[in-house]
C-alpha positions in Angstrom: 10.1 11.2 11.6 8.2 11.4 14.9 5.0 10.2 13.0 6.8 7.5 11.4 8.0 6.3 14.9 4.4 6.6 16.0 3.2 4.3 13.2 6.2 1.8 13.7 5.5 1.6 17.5 1.5 1.1 16.8 2.8 -2.0 14.2 5.1 -3.5 17.0 2.3 -3.1 19.4 0.1 -5.1 17.4 2.3 -7.7 16.4 3.3 -8.2 20.2 -0.4 -8.3 21.3 -1.1 -11.7 20.6 0.3 -15.2 20.3 -1.9 -15.9 17.4 0.4 -15.4 13.9 -0.5 -12.0 12.1 -1.9 -13.8 8.9 -4.5 -15.3 11.0 -5.7 -11.9 12.7 -5.2 -9.5 9.6 -8.2 -7.5 11.0 -6.2 -6.2 13.9 -3.6 -4.6 11.3 -6.5 -2.7 9.4 -6.7 0.2 12.2 -2.7 0.7 11.9 -2.8 1.0 8.1 -5.8 3.0 8.0 -4.9 5.3 10.9 -2.4 7.2 9.0 1.0 8.1 11.1 -0.6 10.4 13.7 -0.8 14.2 14.0 -4.4 14.1 12.7 -3.4 13.4 9.2 -4.9 10.4 7.0 -3.0 8.0 5.4 -4.0 9.6 2.1 -2.7 13.0 3.5 0.8 11.1 4.3 0.7 9.8 0.6 0.2 13.3 -1.1 2.5 15.0 1.4 5.1 12.3 0.3 4.8 12.7 -3.1 5.0 16.4 -2.7 8.2 16.2 -1.2 9.5 13.5 -3.4 8.7 15.7 -6.5 10.7 18.6 -4.5 13.4 16.4 -3.8 14.0 15.0 -7.6 15.3 18.9 -8.1 17.1 19.4 -4.9 20.0 17.2 -4.1 19.9 18.1 0.1 16.3 17.3 0.1 16.8 14.0 -2.0 19.6 13.0 0.5 17.2 13.5 3.4 14.5 11.7 1.6 16.5 8.8 0.9 18.0 8.6 4.2 14.6 8.8 5.6 13.3 6.0 3.3 16.4 3.9 4.0 15.6 4.3 7.9 12.1 3.2 7.2 13.0 0.3 5.4 15.5 -0.8 8.0 12.8 -0.6 10.6 10.4 -2.7 8.5 13.3 -5.3 7.9 13.9 -5.7 11.8 10.4 -6.4 12.3 10.4 -8.9 9.5 13.5 -10.3 10.8 12.1 -10.4 14.6 9.1 -12.2 13.3 10.5 -14.8 11.1 12.4 -16.0 14.4 9.6 -15.7 16.4 7.4 -17.8 14.1 10.4 -20.3 12.8 10.1 -19.0 9.2 13.3 -19.3 6.8 14.2 -16.8 4.8 13.9 -17.2 0.9 14.3 -13.3 0.2 16.1 -10.8 2.4 14.0 -8.9 5.0 15.3 -5.6 3.6 13.9 -6.6 0.1 10.4 -7.8 1.8 10.3 -4.3 3.6 11.2 -2.5 0.5 8.5 -4.1 -1.6 5.9 -4.0 1.4 6.7 -0.1 1.9 6.3 0.5 -1.9 3.1 -1.5 -2.0 1.3 0.5 0.6 2.7 3.7 -0.6 1.2 3.3 -3.8 -2.1 1.9 -2.6 -2.3 4.9 -0.4 -1.6 7.3 -3.2 -4.4 5.5 -5.2 -6.6 5.9 -2.3 -5.7 9.6 -2.2 -6.8 10.0 -5.9 -9.8 7.7 -6.0 -11.0 6.9 -2.6 -13.6 4.6 -4.1 -11.2 2.7 -5.6 -9.4 1.7 -2.2 -12.0 0.0 0.3 -10.9 -1.9 3.3 -11.3 -4.8 1.6 -8.7 -4.0 -0.7 -6.4 -3.0 2.1 -7.5 -6.3 3.6 -6.3 -8.3 0.5 -3.2 -6.3 0.4 -2.5 -7.4 3.9 -3.2 -10.9 3.3 -1.0 -10.8 0.1 2.0 -9.5 2.3 1.8 -12.0 5.3 1.2 -14.8 2.5 4.3 -13.8 1.1 6.2 -13.9 4.5 4.3 -16.9 5.9 5.3 -18.9 3.1 8.7 -18.6 3.6 8.7 -21.4 5.9 
């Protein structure tokens, strides 16, 4: 949870660092994506740890509840950022912030796992394309 808080703060700081819309400065966000969530672990490390815990949680109801609570809190945090950015940039909502947050989280979780399995398959260019894809989906709501 502390690692997630660090990652979210890094994202907030990057969003607030400029008056230039995020879609016009995607390169600013690559270090956030590549930096992982702190504690010296890479994005790929976190993907593997999450997958291991998710598999464990599928067989243990208490762990499953905790993971679902964690995921829901993470999605709520991202949805809050999406809502704030929509207000900041005057974007109208075509899809709920929660749905967009869930899609974004799962897209990057999958990319992280793919990168953990085959680092050569996911380079910075693919990450930049994924960021562009997400920001285009969010910015085309206006």
